[in-house]
C-alpha positions as CSV (number, residue, x, y, z in Angstrom):
1,I,19.6,-2.1,18.0
2,G,19.9,-1.7,14.2
3,E,18.6,-4.9,12.8
4,L,18.9,-7.0,16.0
5,A,16.6,-7.5,18.9
6,F,18.3,-7.3,22.3
7,T,16.9,-7.0,25.8
8,H,18.1,-5.3,28.9
9,E,16.5,-7.8,31.2
10,G,16.4,-11.6,31.6
11,F,19.9,-12.6,30.3
12,I,20.7,-16.0,31.7
13,G,24.0,-17.6,32.4
14,R,27.3,-17.6,30.4
15,R,29.1,-16.4,33.5
16,A,32.3,-18.2,32.5
17,A,32.3,-16.6,29.0
18,I,31.6,-13.2,30.5
19,R,34.4,-13.6,33.0
20,R,36.8,-14.8,30.4
21,H,36.1,-12.3,27.7
22,Y,34.1,-9.2,28.7
23,R,36.6,-7.3,30.8
24,D,39.4,-7.5,28.2
25,W,37.0,-6.6,25.5
26,A,35.4,-3.7,27.3
27,A,38.8,-2.4,28.4
28,A,39.9,-2.4,24.7
29,K,42.6,-5.0,25.4
30,T,40.8,-7.2,22.8
31,P,38.3,-4.7,21.4
32,H,37.4,-6.9,18.4
33,L,35.8,-10.2,19.4
34,L,34.4,-13.1,17.4
35,L,31.8,-15.2,19.3
36,Y,31.4,-18.6,17.6
37,G,29.6,-21.8,18.3
38,M,26.8,-24.1,17.1
39,G,23.3,-22.7,16.4
40,G,21.2,-22.1,19.5
41,V,24.0,-21.7,22.1
42,G,23.2,-18.0,22.6
43,K,25.8,-16.1,20.5
44,T,23.5,-13.2,19.6
45,A,22.1,-13.1,23.1
46,L,25.6,-12.8,24.6
47,A,26.6,-10.2,22.0
48,G,23.5,-8.2,23.1
49,H,24.5,-8.6,26.8
50,F,28.0,-7.4,26.1
51,S,26.7,-4.4,24.0
52,L,24.1,-3.2,26.5
53,R,26.5,-3.7,29.5
54,L,29.1,-1.6,27.6
55,R,26.6,1.1,27.0
56,R,25.7,1.2,30.7
57,E,29.3,1.7,31.4
58,N,29.8,4.2,28.5
59,P,26.5,6.2,28.2
60,A,27.9,8.0,25.1
61,L,28.4,4.7,23.3
62,Q,26.6,4.5,19.9
63,I,25.9,1.0,18.6
64,F,25.4,-0.1,15.0
65,A,24.2,-3.6,14.4
66,F,24.0,-5.4,11.0
67,A,22.5,-8.8,10.0
68,P,22.3,-10.6,6.7
69,P,22.0,-9.7,3.9
70,F,25.0,-7.3,4.3
71,D,24.2,-5.0,1.4
72,V,26.6,-2.0,1.1
73,A,23.8,0.3,-0.1
74,A,21.6,-0.6,2.8
75,I,24.4,-0.2,5.3
76,E,25.3,3.2,3.9
77,E,21.6,4.2,4.2
78,Q,21.5,3.1,7.8
79,L,24.6,5.1,8.6
80,R,23.8,8.2,6.6
81,L,21.8,10.2,9.2
82,P,24.2,9.5,12.1
83,F,27.1,10.4,9.8
84,L,25.5,13.7,8.8
85,Q,24.9,14.5,12.4
86,A,28.5,13.7,13.5
87,A,30.6,14.8,10.5
88,N,32.2,18.2,9.9
89,K,31.9,20.2,6.7
90,N,35.1,18.8,5.2
91,Q,34.1,15.2,5.8
92,I,30.7,15.7,4.3
93,E,32.2,17.4,1.2
94,N,34.7,14.6,0.8
95,W,32.0,12.0,1.2
96,Q,29.8,13.7,-1.5
97,I,32.5,13.7,-4.2
98,L,33.7,10.1,-3.8
99,D,32.9,7.7,-6.6
100,Q,32.9,4.4,-4.9
101,A,30.4,3.3,-2.3
102,F,33.0,1.6,-0.1
103,D,35.2,4.7,-0.1
104,R,32.2,6.7,1.1
105,L,31.5,4.1,3.8
106,E,35.1,4.5,5.1
107,V,34.6,8.3,5.4
108,M,31.4,7.7,7.3
109,L,33.0,5.2,9.6
110,G,35.8,7.6,10.4
111,A,33.4,10.4,11.3
112,L,31.3,8.1,13.5
113,A,34.4,6.9,15.3
114,A,34.9,10.4,16.8
115,R,32.8,9.2,19.7
116,P,32.7,5.7,21.3
117,T,31.3,3.3,18.8
118,L,30.4,-0.4,18.7
119,F,29.8,-2.3,15.4
120,I,28.0,-5.7,15.5
121,F,27.9,-8.1,12.6
122,D,25.6,-11.0,13.4
123,N,25.3,-14.5,11.8
124,L,28.3,-14.2,9.5
125,E,28.1,-17.9,8.6
126,S,25.8,-16.9,5.7
127,C,28.8,-15.2,4.1
128,L,31.3,-18.1,4.4
129,D,32.4,-21.0,2.2
130,L,31.7,-23.7,4.8
131,A,34.5,-25.9,3.5
132,T,37.2,-23.3,4.0
133,R,35.5,-20.9,6.6
134,R,36.6,-18.0,4.4
135,F,34.3,-15.3,3.0
136,L,32.7,-16.1,-0.3
137,P,33.7,-13.8,-3.3
138,E,30.3,-12.3,-3.3
139,H,30.7,-11.3,0.3
140,A,34.2,-9.7,-0.1
141,A,32.6,-6.3,0.6
142,T,31.4,-7.5,4.0
143,E,34.8,-8.8,4.9
144,A,36.4,-5.5,3.8
145,L,33.8,-3.5,5.8
146,I,34.5,-5.4,9.0
147,A,38.2,-4.9,8.5
148,A,37.6,-1.2,8.0
149,T,35.8,-0.9,11.3
150,Q,38.6,-2.8,13.0
151,R,41.2,-0.4,11.6
152,L,39.5,2.7,13.1
153,S,41.3,4.6,15.8
154,G,39.8,5.7,19.0
155,A,37.2,4.0,21.2
156,V,35.9,1.5,18.7
157,W,34.7,-2.0,19.4
158,T,33.4,-4.8,17.1
159,L,31.4,-7.9,17.9
160,L,31.1,-10.7,15.3
161,T,28.9,-13.8,15.7
162,C,29.2,-16.9,13.6
163,R,28.8,-20.6,13.9
164,Y,32.4,-21.2,12.9
165,A,35.8,-19.7,13.6
166,I,36.3,-17.4,10.6
167,V,39.5,-17.8,8.5
168,S,40.4,-14.4,7.1
169,D,43.7,-12.6,6.4
170,K,41.9,-9.2,6.8
171,L,40.4,-9.9,10.2
172,K,43.5,-10.9,12.2
173,N,42.7,-8.3,14.9
174,A,39.6,-10.2,16.1
175,A,40.0,-12.4,19.1
176,A,38.1,-15.7,18.7
177,A,35.9,-16.9,21.6
178,E,34.3,-20.3,21.2
179,L,30.9,-20.6,23.1
180,P,30.5,-24.2,24.2
181,E,27.1,-25.6,25.2
182,A,25.8,-23.9,28.3
183,S,26.4,-25.5,31.7
184,L,23.7,-27.4,33.7
185,G,23.4,-24.6,36.1
186,D,22.8,-22.1,33.3
187,I,20.2,-24.3,31.6
188,L,18.3,-24.9,34.9
189,R,18.1,-21.2,35.5
190,F,17.1,-20.7,31.9
191,M,14.3,-23.3,32.3
192,R,12.7,-21.1,35.0
193,Q,11.7,-18.7,32.2
194,W,9.6,-21.3,30.5
195,S,6.4,-23.1,31.3
196,W,6.7,-26.8,32.1
197,P,4.0,-29.5,32.9
198,E,3.7,-30.2,36.6
199,T,4.8,-33.8,35.9
200,V,8.3,-32.6,34.9
201,T,10.6,-33.0,37.9
202,A,14.0,-31.6,38.7
203,E,15.5,-34.9,37.7
204,D,13.7,-34.8,34.4
205,K,15.3,-31.4,33.7
206,K,18.7,-32.8,34.4
207,A,18.0,-35.6,32.0
208,M,16.9,-33.1,29.4
209,Y,20.2,-31.4,29.7
210,K,22.1,-34.7,29.4
211,T,20.1,-35.7,26.4
212,L,19.9,-32.4,24.5
213,G,23.0,-30.7,25.7
214,G,23.4,-27.0,26.7
215,N,21.5,-25.6,23.7
216,F,19.1,-22.9,24.7
217,R,17.0,-23.2,21.6
218,S,16.5,-26.9,22.1
219,I,15.2,-26.3,25.6
220,E,12.8,-23.6,24.4
221,W,11.4,-25.9,21.8
222,L,11.1,-28.8,24.3
223,S,9.2,-26.6,26.7
224,G,6.7,-25.6,24.0
225,L,6.3,-29.2,23.0
226,L,5.7,-30.7,26.4
227,T,3.4,-27.9,27.5
228,A,1.2,-27.8,24.4
229,A,1.1,-31.5,23.4
230,E,-0.1,-34.7,25.1
231,E,3.5,-35.7,25.0
232,T,5.5,-36.7,28.0
233,W,9.2,-36.5,28.6
234,A,9.3,-40.3,29.1
235,R,7.6,-41.0,25.7
236,L,9.8,-38.5,24.0
237,Q,12.9,-40.2,25.4
238,Q,11.8,-43.4,23.8
239,K,11.9,-41.7,20.4
240,F,15.5,-40.8,20.9
241,V,16.6,-44.4,21.5
242,G,16.9,-45.4,17.8
243,L,18.9,-42.3,16.8
244,Q,22.4,-43.1,15.6
245,P,25.0,-40.8,14.2
246,P,25.9,-41.3,10.5
247,V,28.5,-43.9,9.7
248,G,32.0,-42.3,9.8
249,T,31.2,-39.7,12.4
250,P,34.4,-39.0,14.3
251,A,34.3,-40.3,17.9
252,A,35.0,-36.8,19.3
253,A,31.9,-35.5,17.5
254,T,29.5,-38.3,18.3
255,Q,27.9,-36.7,21.3
256,T,27.5,-33.3,19.5
257,V,25.9,-35.0,16.5
258,L,23.5,-37.0,18.6
259,E,22.4,-33.9,20.5
260,A,21.8,-32.1,17.2
261,M,19.7,-35.1,16.0
262,R,17.7,-35.1,19.1
263,R,17.2,-31.3,18.8
264,D,16.0,-31.8,15.3
265,L,13.5,-34.5,16.4
266,V,12.1,-32.1,19.0
267,F,11.8,-29.4,16.3
268,D,10.0,-31.8,14.0
269,E,7.6,-32.9,16.8
270,L,6.9,-29.2,17.5
271,L,6.0,-28.5,13.9
272,T,3.2,-31.1,14.2
273,L,1.5,-28.8,16.6
274,L,1.2,-26.1,14.0
275,T,-1.8,-25.5,11.7
276,P,-1.0,-25.9,8.0
277,A,-1.3,-22.1,7.6
278,E,1.2,-21.5,10.5
279,K,3.7,-23.9,9.0
280,V,3.4,-22.4,5.5
281,L,3.9,-18.9,7.1
282,L,7.2,-20.1,8.7
283,Q,8.3,-21.6,5.4
284,R,7.5,-18.4,3.5
285,L,9.5,-16.4,6.1
286,T,12.6,-18.5,5.3
287,L,12.7,-16.5,2.0
288,E,12.9,-13.1,3.8
289,P,16.1,-12.4,5.8
290,R,14.9,-8.9,6.9
291,P,12.5,-8.2,9.8
292,L,8.9,-7.6,8.8
293,I,6.2,-5.5,10.5
294,I,2.8,-6.9,10.9
295,D,1.8,-5.9,7.3
296,G,4.5,-8.2,6.0
297,L,3.1,-11.1,7.9
298,Y,-0.4,-10.3,6.6
299,A,1.1,-10.3,3.1
300,L,2.3,-13.9,3.6
301,W,-0.7,-15.2,5.6
302,D,-3.0,-17.5,3.7
303,E,-6.1,-17.3,5.8
304,T,-8.6,-14.4,6.2
305,G,-8.1,-14.1,10.0
306,H,-6.4,-15.6,13.0
307,L,-3.0,-14.2,12.3
308,E,-2.6,-12.7,15.8
309,T,-3.3,-16.1,17.3
310,A,-0.7,-17.7,14.9
311,I,1.9,-15.1,16.0
312,T,1.2,-15.9,19.6
313,H,1.6,-19.6,19.0
314,L,4.8,-19.2,17.0
315,N,6.3,-16.8,19.7
316,N,5.4,-19.3,22.5
317,Y,7.1,-22.1,20.6
318,A,10.2,-19.9,20.0
319,L,9.8,-20.3,16.3
320,L,9.3,-16.6,15.7
321,E,11.1,-13.7,17.3
322,S,9.5,-10.3,17.8
323,A,11.2,-7.0,18.6
324,H,10.4,-3.3,18.7
325,A,11.9,-1.1,16.0
326,P,12.4,2.4,17.5
327,H,12.8,4.0,14.1
328,L,9.4,2.6,13.0
329,A,7.7,2.6,16.5
330,L,6.3,-0.8,15.5
331,A,6.9,-4.4,16.3
332,T,8.9,-6.5,13.9
333,Y,9.0,-10.2,13.3
334,Q,11.6,-12.6,12.1
335,I,12.4,-16.3,12.3
336,P,15.6,-17.3,14.0
337,P,18.4,-18.5,11.7
338,L,18.3,-22.0,13.2
339,V,14.6,-22.3,12.5
340,A,15.2,-21.2,8.9
341,E,18.0,-23.8,8.5
342,L,15.8,-26.7,9.7
343,L,12.8,-25.6,7.7
344,S,15.0,-25.7,4.6
345,R,15.0,-29.5,4.8
346,E,11.4,-29.3,3.5
347,P,11.4,-26.3,1.2
348,L,8.3,-24.8,-0.4
349,T,7.4,-25.9,-3.9
350,E,8.8,-23.8,-6.7
351,A,5.3,-22.4,-7.3
352,L,4.9,-21.4,-3.7
353,Q,8.4,-19.9,-3.7
354,R,7.6,-17.7,-6.6
355,D,4.3,-16.7,-5.0
356,T,6.1,-15.8,-1.8
357,H,8.6,-13.7,-3.6
358,A,5.8,-11.9,-5.5
359,R,4.0,-11.1,-2.2
360,L,7.2,-9.9,-0.6
361,G,8.0,-7.8,-3.6
362,R,4.6,-6.1,-3.4
363,Y,5.1,-5.6,0.4
364,W,8.5,-4.0,0.1
365,R,7.4,-1.8,-2.8
366,F,4.5,-0.5,-0.8
367,A,6.8,0.1,2.3
368,G,9.3,2.0,0.2
369,E,6.7,4.1,-1.6
370,K,4.3,4.9,1.3
371,F,6.0,4.3,4.5
372,T,9.7,4.1,5.0
373,R,11.0,5.9,1.8
374,L,14.1,3.8,2.0
375,I,16.0,2.8,-1.1
376,S,16.9,-0.5,0.6
377,D,13.2,-1.4,0.6
378,D,13.0,-0.7,-3.1
379,L,16.0,-2.9,-3.6
380,A,14.3,-5.7,-1.6
381,A,11.2,-5.3,-3.8
382,F,13.2,-5.5,-7.0
383,E,15.1,-8.6,-5.8
384,H,11.9,-10.4,-4.8
385,F,10.1,-9.5,-8.1
386,A,13.1,-10.9,-10.0
387,L,13.1,-14.1,-8.0
388,A,9.3,-14.4,-8.6
389,G,9.9,-14.2,-12.4
390,L,7.9,-11.0,-12.5
391,Q,10.2,-9.2,-14.9
392,E,7.8,-6.4,-15.7
393,E,7.3,-5.5,-12.0
394,A,11.0,-5.7,-11.4
395,D,11.7,-3.5,-14.4
396,E,9.2,-0.9,-13.0
397,M,11.5,-0.5,-9.9
398,L,14.6,0.2,-12.0
399,E,14.0,3.8,-12.8
400,G,14.0,4.9,-9.2
401,L,16.5,2.3,-8.0
402,S,19.1,2.9,-10.7
403,G,18.7,6.7,-10.2
404,A,19.4,6.4,-6.5
405,F,22.5,4.2,-7.1
406,Y,23.6,6.5,-9.9
407,R,23.4,9.5,-7.5
408,G,25.3,7.3,-5.1
409,Q,28.0,6.9,-7.8
410,Q,27.6,3.1,-7.8
411,F,28.0,3.0,-11.6
412,G,28.9,-0.7,-11.8
413,R,25.6,-1.6,-10.1
414,V,23.7,0.7,-12.5
415,V,25.3,-1.0,-15.5
416,D,24.5,-4.5,-14.1
417,W,20.8,-3.6,-13.9
418,L,20.3,-1.5,-17.0
419,L,22.3,-3.4,-19.6
420,P,20.1,-6.5,-19.4
421,Y,17.0,-4.2,-19.3
422,V,18.0,-2.4,-22.4
423,Q,18.8,-5.7,-24.2
424,R,15.3,-7.0,-23.2
425,R,13.5,-3.9,-24.3
426,G,15.3,-3.3,-27.5
427,E,13.8,-0.5,-29.5
428,T,11.1,0.1,-26.9
429,T,13.7,1.1,-24.3
430,P,12.7,4.4,-22.6
431,W,15.0,7.4,-22.9
432,W,15.9,7.6,-19.2
433,A,17.4,4.0,-19.3
434,L,19.5,4.6,-22.4
435,N,20.8,8.0,-21.1
436,R,21.5,6.7,-17.6
437,L,23.2,3.6,-18.9
438,G,25.3,5.8,-21.1
439,L,26.3,8.1,-18.2
440,A,27.3,5.1,-16.0
441,L,29.4,3.6,-18.8
442,H,30.9,7.0,-19.5
443,Y,32.0,7.3,-15.8
444,L,33.4,3.8,-16.0
445,G,35.6,4.8,-18.9
446,Q,33.7,2.7,-21.5
447,I,33.1,5.7,-23.8
448,G,32.5,3.6,-27.0
449,S,29.6,1.7,-25.3
450,A,28.4,5.0,-23.7
451,L,28.3,6.6,-27.2
452,Q,26.2,3.8,-28.5
453,C,23.7,4.3,-25.7
454,Y,23.6,8.1,-26.3
455,L,22.9,7.6,-30.0
456,L,20.1,5.2,-29.2
457,A,18.7,7.7,-26.7
458,E,18.9,10.4,-29.4
459,K,17.0,8.1,-31.8
460,S,14.3,7.4,-29.3
461,I,13.4,11.1,-29.1
462,K,14.6,12.3,-32.5
463,S,11.2,13.9,-33.2
464,A,10.9,15.6,-29.8
465,K,7.7,17.6,-29.5
466,S,6.9,18.3,-25.9
467,K,9.0,20.6,-23.7
468,E,10.2,17.6,-21.7
469,E,11.2,15.7,-24.8
470,K,13.1,18.7,-26.1
471,R,15.0,18.9,-22.8
472,Q,15.8,15.2,-22.9
473,L,17.1,15.6,-26.5
474,G,19.3,18.6,-25.5
475,T,20.7,16.6,-22.6
476,T,21.5,13.6,-24.9
477,L,23.1,15.8,-27.6
478,N,25.3,17.4,-24.9
479,N,26.3,14.0,-23.6
480,I,27.3,12.9,-27.2
481,S,29.3,16.1,-27.5
482,Q,31.2,15.2,-24.3
483,I,32.2,11.8,-25.8
484,Y,33.6,13.3,-28.9
485,D,35.5,15.9,-26.8
486,A,37.0,13.1,-24.8
487,R,38.1,11.4,-28.1
488,G,39.7,14.6,-29.3
489,D,37.2,15.0,-32.2
490,Y,36.5,18.6,-31.4
491,G,34.7,19.3,-34.7
492,K,32.1,16.6,-33.9
493,A,32.0,17.8,-30.3
494,L,31.2,21.3,-31.3
495,E,28.6,20.1,-33.8
496,Y,26.6,18.2,-31.2
497,L,27.1,21.0,-28.6
498,E,25.5,23.5,-31.0
499,K,22.7,21.1,-31.7
500,S,22.1,20.7,-27.9
501,L,21.7,24.5,-27.6
502,A,19.3,24.9,-30.6
């Protein structure tokens, strides 16, 4: 669903949480629900269970799911087609004339809410200041978007997942539901889905629960470790003996901290089973929050073959998640957030990070040009090229990218991109960049700066010869005329207007 992988079958446990929260949520008594708890306890899985169960009870329900990064342009792109299918003529006309991207999103949300709708926002901890549990300034748009969905009238539900209870003055309508660790019964049922050595007894499984707690991800990793390695549960327990929580850990948190330390040890032991290429692939994937198709994995794979085998290994060890993207009719792959977090303890070298961003930039550029035609893919390519230090490749993306955002009336974003570009290029700045930057500044009311851009654009094609250059010169002269008209200098405005028509 959207950017998240859910399954209709095989959901295990959480009966207490379902009994406590599902009915009131589904009946719209508490239609906006925040599921929070430590990594690996099953927040996303429970959100998926709630969503698919609600859809079975309401076949007309439409579900939109979003995951980090929560880019407004990408979200608008994801909602555009459903909006155009649902909206009436007045809503579409209103949407087309709005200047601000967020204003357009509100119109889109209102049209979509005409039928039963669920919005899911997953892994919101990436948007928070962990000290205050409030949204970071750079994620204010995400907070505002969630608040907008919760203000909609009609049959509208929201599900939020986060590791922490969010503190927000705008999201007061959301009921908070903490997910504790799963019960022994849930974990034992969950264990039946995974392979275990014949030497693992029922008592061993109870001891595993007592040692690692009710964390589904820990149990998945432990199964992979014990099945694939010459490791036994008894020997692994000996490695847990020396673990002690950091000095100063509150007594109430001691058990939770110890369980997390044991989980991390299992994870580290599991990593030793990987080939060097498999581990580097995982580390490279920490730099890409979006799901990738197989081509993306090939772009990051360092060997000439064996990628399919590596994918099988990583899936079996619960280090890589695969899903089916209906809009692409292809499988997608992504590492779980907890895996990315633990891998960040041993980051790639700066050189390998730049290399990874370069590969991802080329992958997303190809996807946007040849496959998906999505502006969000062009944006991903631009961001990766910039992080790789490949300024020339990033700049090559700017003409199409800034044009799309200009047409979307996101003028501030256009200025943020093109102003540094113009400063870098100086006298070699192409006409399109000077003209578009001038237009964006003009719309933002900065007419003095806009005029400077137009005059530079005029200078760049002063000796226009080709038909296209003459058209560009006429456009520029007309834009200059508009500036003088806005200033009340009608003589100058008329002079430039006449030049534009010559």
